[in-house]
N, C-alpha and C positions, 0 to 999 in steps of 0.2 A: 118846485114840483115835488110832491111827496113820493109817489110811486109811478113809474112810467119810463119812457125812453124817448130819446131824440135821435134822429138820423142826420148825418152830415155827409151826404153824398157817398159814393163808392161803398166801402165796407165799414166806415166809422159809425159807431153807435154808442151813445152815452146812456147807461142804465142808472136810474135814480131810485133810491130808497131813503127818503128824508134827506136828500142831497145826492150829488153825483157820486156813484160808487165804482162803476166799471166803465172803461172805454175799450172798444174793440178796434183793432187795427188803426190806430191813430195816424193819420197822414196830415200833418200840420203845415209843412212848408215845402216848397220846391217841387221839382218833377220827380218821377219815379222811373225805375228801369231805364236808366241812362238817357232820360229825356223823352222816352217814347210815350209816357203818360203824364198828363198835367191835370190839375184841378180846374174846373170851369168857373168856380166861384170862390171868393175869399170866405173864410170861416168868420161868422159874426163874433164880435167881442164877447158876448154873453156865453156862447157855446165854447169858445176858446178857454174862457175862465173855468167853465164846467169841466173841460178836459183836464186842466191843470189840477183841479181839486179832487179828481178821482183817486180812490185808494188802490184800485186794481187796474191793470192793463192786460188785455188778452191779445196776443199776436198770433194769428191763425196760420200764417205762412212764414217761412224763412225767407229773408231777403236774398238777392243775388250775392255771390261770394264777396265782392269788394265791400259790401255793407255789413257783413257778419261781424266785423270787429267792434261794431257799435253795440251789439246785443250779447247777452249771456243767456244760453239756453240750458234747460235741464232736460237731459235725454234719458 
């Protein structure tokens, strides 16, 4: 895909500009919020590869406290 986007349920979006450039709020594996949310479908292999190839990741919300150690934020 030259220019465009793909949605992967929930808030995950892959933006393309001659290849995958930006992924928003990637939720790849496991449940969220202590098991209260789960994904209804597996991510297709082609979209998972696009997520891995993105140069940029946009995380729009901070995760709950126990997960914060996994991310570094600029405030």
